[in-house]
Structure formats: C-alpha cells, structure tokens
MDTraj code that builds the backbone (N, CA, C; nanometers):
import mdtraj as md
import numpy as np

residues = "MET GLU THR PRO GLU VAL GLY LYS GLU CYS CYS LEU CYS PRO VAL LYS GLY GLY ALA LEU GLU PRO THR ASP ILE ASP ALA LEU TRP VAL HIS VAL THR CYS ALA TRP PHE ARG PRO GLU PHE ALA PHE LEU ASP PRO GLU LYS MET GLU SER THR VAL GLY LEU LEU LYS ILE PRO PRO ASN SER PHE THR LYS ILE ALA ALA ASP GLU ASP VAL GLY VAL PRO ALA THR VAL LEU ALA SER CYS GLU GLU".split()
xyz = np.array([
    [0.0745, -0.1185, -0.0051],
    [-0.0054, -0.0017, 0.0022],
    [0.0871, 0.1169, 0.0067],
    [0.0560, 0.2222, -0.0876],
    [0.1472, 0.3384, -0.0903],
    [0.1137, 0.4306, 0.0193],
    [0.2143, 0.4845, 0.0751],
    [0.1888, 0.5900, 0.1790],
    [0.2749, 0.7088, 0.1427],
    [0.1974, 0.8062, 0.0690],
    [0.2654, 0.9232, 0.0149],
    [0.3157, 1.0210, 0.1202],
    [0.2703, 1.0078, 0.2485],
    [0.3066, 1.1008, 0.3496],
    [0.4513, 1.0541, 0.4087],
    [0.4903, 0.9312, 0.3765],
    [0.6182, 0.8795, 0.4162],
    [0.7253, 0.9203, 0.3170],
    [0.8296, 0.9837, 0.3553],
    [0.9448, 1.0193, 0.2580],
    [1.0119, 0.9025, 0.2142],
    [1.0150, 0.8740, 0.0951],
    [1.0970, 0.7633, 0.0311],
    [1.2173, 0.8170, -0.0418],
    [1.3355, 0.7469, -0.0189],
    [1.4506, 0.7982, -0.0822],
    [1.5347, 0.6700, -0.1264],
    [1.5958, 0.6823, -0.2325],
    [1.6720, 0.5626, -0.2848],
    [1.7942, 0.5567, -0.1876],
    [1.8197, 0.4276, -0.1539],
    [1.9320, 0.3950, -0.0500],
    [2.0654, 0.3802, -0.1284],
    [2.0606, 0.3925, -0.2690],
    [2.1769, 0.3784, -0.3517],
    [2.2341, 0.4947, -0.4106],
    [2.1524, 0.6040, -0.4128],
    [2.1957, 0.7242, -0.4762],
    [2.1413, 0.8569, -0.4130],
    [2.1911, 0.9710, -0.4322],
    [2.1417, 1.0936, -0.3838],
    [2.0222, 1.1547, -0.4545],
    [1.9796, 1.1084, -0.5599],
    [1.8761, 1.1609, -0.6401],
    [1.7346, 1.1446, -0.5708],
    [1.6669, 1.2633, -0.5639],
    [1.5373, 1.2682, -0.5087],
    [1.4311, 1.2339, -0.6107],
    [1.3240, 1.1719, -0.5525],
    [1.2090, 1.1367, -0.6470],
    [1.2411, 1.0310, -0.7397],
    [1.1432, 1.0152, -0.8411],
    [1.1614, 0.9038, -0.9350],
    [1.0844, 0.7833, -0.8971],
    [1.1080, 0.6761, -0.9808],
    [1.0370, 0.5523, -0.9689],
    [1.1080, 0.4632, -0.8696],
    [1.0428, 0.4572, -0.7458],
    [1.1112, 0.3840, -0.6305],
    [1.0291, 0.2514, -0.6089],
    [1.1095, 0.1525, -0.5803],
    [1.0522, 0.0241, -0.5418],
    [1.1103, -0.0176, -0.3936],
    [1.0223, -0.0725, -0.3170],
    [1.0810, -0.1363, -0.1777],
    [1.1871, -0.2339, -0.2019],
    [1.2775, -0.2440, -0.1127],
    [1.3947, -0.3457, -0.1246],
    [1.3443, -0.4604, -0.0279],
    [1.4191, -0.5581, -0.0172],
    [1.3925, -0.6769, 0.0740],
    [1.4389, -0.6435, 0.2176],
    [1.4814, -0.5149, 0.2390],
    [1.5080, -0.4596, 0.3776],
    [1.3965, -0.3527, 0.4138],
    [1.3267, -0.3850, 0.5161],
    [1.2217, -0.2944, 0.5531],
    [1.2600, -0.1429, 0.5524],
    [1.1749, -0.0564, 0.5045],
    [1.1994, 0.0792, 0.4974],
    [1.3093, 0.1347, 0.4088],
    [1.3676, 0.0558, 0.3386],
    [1.4716, 0.0974, 0.2425],
    [1.4096, 0.0761, 0.0932],
    [1.4283, 0.1832, 0.0141],
    [1.3777, 0.1934, -0.1210],
    [1.4991, 0.2104, -0.2208],
    [1.4600, 0.1778, -0.3474],
    [1.5598, 0.1907, -0.4498],
    [1.4927, 0.2353, -0.5817],
    [1.5655, 0.3250, -0.6581],
    [1.5195, 0.3576, -0.7919],
    [1.5217, 0.2231, -0.8753],
    [1.4241, 0.2159, -0.9601],
    [1.4306, 0.1097, -1.0580],
    [1.5520, 0.1031, -1.1304],
    [1.5937, 0.2254, -1.1817],
    [1.7163, 0.2245, -1.2689],
    [1.8423, 0.1933, -1.1724],
    [1.8532, 0.2356, -1.0514],
    [1.9624, 0.2005, -0.9756],
    [1.9674, 0.0481, -0.9540],
    [1.8535, -0.0244, -0.9336],
    [1.8541, -0.1665, -0.9283],
    [1.8843, -0.2340, -1.0529],
    [1.8346, -0.1697, -1.1534],
    [1.8606, -0.2323, -1.2849],
    [2.0013, -0.2374, -1.3312],
    [2.0895, -0.1547, -1.2826],
    [2.2312, -0.1441, -1.3184],
    [2.3244, -0.1947, -1.2172],
    [2.2766, -0.2574, -1.1174],
    [2.3459, -0.3184, -1.0082],
    [2.3320, -0.4826, -1.0261],
    [2.4336, -0.5570, -1.0589],
    [2.4164, -0.7002, -1.0776],
    [2.3759, -0.7677, -0.9520],
    [2.3849, -0.7116, -0.8381],
    [2.3489, -0.7872, -0.7152],
    [2.2080, -0.7864, -0.6958],
    [2.1327, -0.6909, -0.7606],
    [1.9764, -0.6833, -0.7514],
    [1.9108, -0.7696, -0.8466],
    [1.7960, -0.8068, -0.8114],
    [1.7070, -0.8819, -0.8934],
    [1.5498, -0.8368, -0.8714],
    [1.4736, -0.8496, -0.9654],
    [1.3370, -0.8213, -0.9403],
    [1.2552, -0.9469, -0.9256],
    [1.1666, -0.9622, -0.8186],
    [1.0921, -1.0945, -0.7977],
    [0.9857, -1.0928, -0.9076],
    [0.9492, -0.9740, -0.9700],
    [0.8576, -0.9743, -1.0808],
    [0.9260, -0.8936, -1.1881],
    [0.9963, -0.9607, -1.2648],
    [1.0876, -0.8857, -1.3719],
    [1.0033, -0.8006, -1.4721],
    [0.8799, -0.8647, -1.5035],
    [0.8017, -0.8013, -1.6000],
    [0.7503, -0.6565, -1.5609],
    [0.7082, -0.6430, -1.4292],
    [0.6711, -0.5219, -1.3785],
    [0.7799, -0.4380, -1.3132],
    [0.8943, -0.5067, -1.3001],
    [1.0186, -0.4517, -1.2307],
    [0.9732, -0.3980, -1.0880],
    [0.9171, -0.5003, -1.0092],
    [0.8783, -0.4834, -0.8733],
    [0.9446, -0.5769, -0.7852],
    [0.9430, -0.5515, -0.6549],
    [0.9960, -0.6230, -0.5465],
    [1.1498, -0.6503, -0.5680],
    [1.2317, -0.5614, -0.5292],
    [1.3715, -0.5829, -0.5505],
    [1.4396, -0.6491, -0.4385],
    [1.5264, -0.7411, -0.4600],
    [1.6005, -0.8095, -0.3664],
    [1.7537, -0.8060, -0.4012],
    [1.8226, -0.8231, -0.3023],
    [1.9816, -0.8320, -0.3190],
    [2.0617, -0.7209, -0.2631],
    [2.0035, -0.6265, -0.1886],
    [2.0638, -0.5138, -0.1368],
    [2.1874, -0.5510, -0.0480],
    [2.1713, -0.6563, 0.0268],
    [2.2806, -0.7020, 0.1251],
    [2.3975, -0.7764, 0.0527],
    [2.3752, -0.8081, -0.0963],
    [2.4784, -0.8736, -0.1640],
    [2.5783, -0.7569, -0.2115],
    [2.5442, -0.6216, -0.2012],
    [2.6386, -0.5256, -0.2568],
    [2.7596, -0.5206, -0.1527],
    [2.8797, -0.5207, -0.1944],
    [3.0019, -0.5125, -0.1085],
    [3.0008, -0.3892, -0.0376],
    [3.0260, -0.3826, 0.0950],
    [3.0367, -0.2538, 0.1662],
    [3.1421, -0.1621, 0.1078],
    [3.2487, -0.2147, 0.0476],
    [3.3468, -0.1188, -0.0130],
    [3.2971, -0.0504, -0.1456],
    [3.1803, -0.0889, -0.1822],
    [3.1187, -0.0217, -0.2978],
    [3.0601, 0.1213, -0.2638],
    [3.0504, 0.1394, -0.1322],
    [2.9977, 0.2708, -0.0749],
    [3.1160, 0.3511, -0.0362],
    [3.0953, 0.4874, -0.0593],
    [3.1981, 0.5838, -0.0196],
    [3.1311, 0.6874, 0.0675],
    [3.2058, 0.7513, 0.1683],
    [3.1621, 0.8552, 0.2525],
    [3.1799, 0.9829, 0.1649],
    [3.0686, 1.0695, 0.1697],
    [3.0825, 1.1993, 0.1095],
    [3.0468, 1.3024, 0.2102],
    [3.0777, 1.4265, 0.1873],
    [3.0342, 1.5341, 0.2831],
    [2.8841, 1.5501, 0.2663],
    [2.8184, 1.5359, 0.3833],
    [2.6687, 1.5467, 0.3832],
    [2.6255, 1.6918, 0.3849],
    [2.5241, 1.7194, 0.3216],
    [2.4747, 1.8609, 0.3169],
    [2.3222, 1.8368, 0.3405],
    [2.2853, 1.8435, 0.4668],
    [2.1459, 1.8123, 0.5136],
    [2.0504, 1.9236, 0.4522],
    [2.1072, 2.0380, 0.4350],
    [2.0157, 2.1600, 0.3691],
    [1.9576, 2.1192, 0.2487],
    [2.0297, 2.0503, 0.1764],
    [1.9794, 1.9987, 0.0224],
    [1.9519, 1.8657, 0.0187],
    [1.9580, 1.7936, 0.1257],
    [1.9093, 1.6470, 0.1374],
    [2.0132, 1.5502, 0.0780],
    [2.1486, 1.5821, 0.0750],
    [2.2477, 1.4906, 0.0355],
    [2.2819, 1.3976, 0.1298],
    [2.2767, 1.2622, 0.1292],
    [2.3083, 1.1772, 0.2257],
    [2.4584, 1.1684, 0.2536],
    [2.4971, 1.1099, 0.3645],
    [2.6462, 1.1025, 0.3988],
    [2.7072, 0.9883, 0.3193],
    [2.6378, 0.8803, 0.2729],
    [2.6930, 0.7751, 0.2057],
    [2.6158, 0.7400, 0.0837],
    [2.6949, 0.7205, -0.0355],
    [2.6387, 0.6912, -0.1497],
    [2.7211, 0.5779, -0.2251],
    [2.6748, 0.5107, -0.3117],
    [2.7471, 0.4162, -0.3912],
    [2.8620, 0.4818, -0.4563],
    [2.9866, 0.4242, -0.4607],
    [3.0928, 0.4890, -0.5247],
    [3.0616, 0.5145, -0.6711],
    [2.9907, 0.4370, -0.7419],
    [2.9587, 0.4527, -0.8812],
    [2.8636, 0.5783, -0.8974],
    [2.7942, 0.6242, -0.8061],
    [2.7154, 0.7352, -0.8047],
    [2.7940, 0.8562, -0.7977],
    [2.9012, 0.8501, -0.7445],
    [2.9859, 0.9724, -0.7132],
    [3.0555, 1.0167, -0.8413],
    [3.0797, 0.9351, -0.9362],
    [3.1631, 0.9705, -1.0497],
    [3.0714, 1.0565, -1.1403],
])
top = md.Topology()
chain = top.add_chain()
for i, resn in enumerate(residues, 1):
    res = top.add_residue(resn, chain, resSeq=i)
    for name in ("N", "CA", "C"):
        top.add_atom(name, md.element.get_by_symbol(name[0]), res)
traj = md.Trajectory(xyz[None], top)
C-alpha cells in the first residue's frame, strides 16, 4: 500500500524522487534504474520491475563517504559509482 506521507529515498544514490521500489530490507527503497544497473539486484517480478532483492549482496566497499549537506538533502553515504 502506498503511503505518500512517508518520505521515500533511494538507498543507493542521492537523487530525489523518481520511480522507487521497496527493497527486501524494511523501510529501504531503491530507484528502478539503480537496481537495474546493479548486478547484485534482482526483481521478483521482472515484467513489472517490482519487489527488488539483493541489497545485502552489494559489497560494503562499494559505498563511499561524502560530505553530507542536510540542507539540500544529500546523504552521507552513496555508492561509489554514483559519485563519478
């Protein structure tokens, strides 16, 4: 069930909004395009590109710390590939 009052953000990149799907980790969301380009992710329903799984398969060293700017909503950690 959609809950528009709850802020959803992609846990893989700093981009706000877009087509988000829940991950297999409660309260974490991912852009469909972010999941599409990560080999660790899979869609339980590939035709509809829904129900993403595999977040915990991403190696921790794929993430990098960046300077957080809470005023503009930039998280403190993003995937290294999103920083390029």
